[in-house]
N, C-alpha and C positions, 0 to 999 in steps of 0.2 A: 769163523775163527779160526783163524788157524791153530797152529799141532804151540807151536814157541806162547800166542798170545796162553793158549789155553794152561802150559806151562807156567806159564807165572803166576797164570791165578786161583791154581792148585797149591803154589809155592813152595815147588819142588824143582832142586836139581835135572840134569840130564838123566846122569846119575837114577838119582831117588825115581826118576817119572819113568824108567825102564822097569827099576825094584816093583815096584805098587802094577806095573801091568804086567808082570812075569815074564819080561823077553829081555832080551840080550843088547847088553848098552848098543852094541854094534847096530843091531838090526835099526831101535831107533833112532840112530846119526841115518842108517837110510833114507828114514822117513820127515827126518827134518833136512837133510838133504835132493828130496826132493824126487828120489828115487820110488821105486815099489816095492809094495812089503806084501805079505801077503794078508786075506783074508783074517785068516785066523789074528793078525798080531793088530792089525789094525781093530779086530771085535775089542781085544783083549785091553790096549789102548784108551778105546770110547769107552767100557766097562770100568776103566781105574781110574778116568776122569773124575767119569760121571758119580760113582761113590766118595772121589772127594768133593765136588761141589754139589753135589745133594740134590741134580738134576737130569734127566738124562740128556745124553749128549748121543747122538748117533753117528755112524761113522759117517756118513756123508755130513755132515755139522762141521768135520775138520778140514778146513779150507786148506788144498795144495794137497792132501795124501792120494795118495796113490795107488791104490789097492790093484795087484794083481790075478785075475781072474782066472 
């Protein structure tokens, strides 16, 4: 699933998704635009989504998320 689909499943706005993940809203916007984000940012997103959905979401499960190495 892509980030937008996961966001909707969580019932979050983009700002709320950023808040729940503990990341800056502009950083989240980069992820939505297909720009690379750090491994730490990607991990924070996956962790927040996992907690909300009650199942494990791995970074590799988020289609279109580009992680800089």
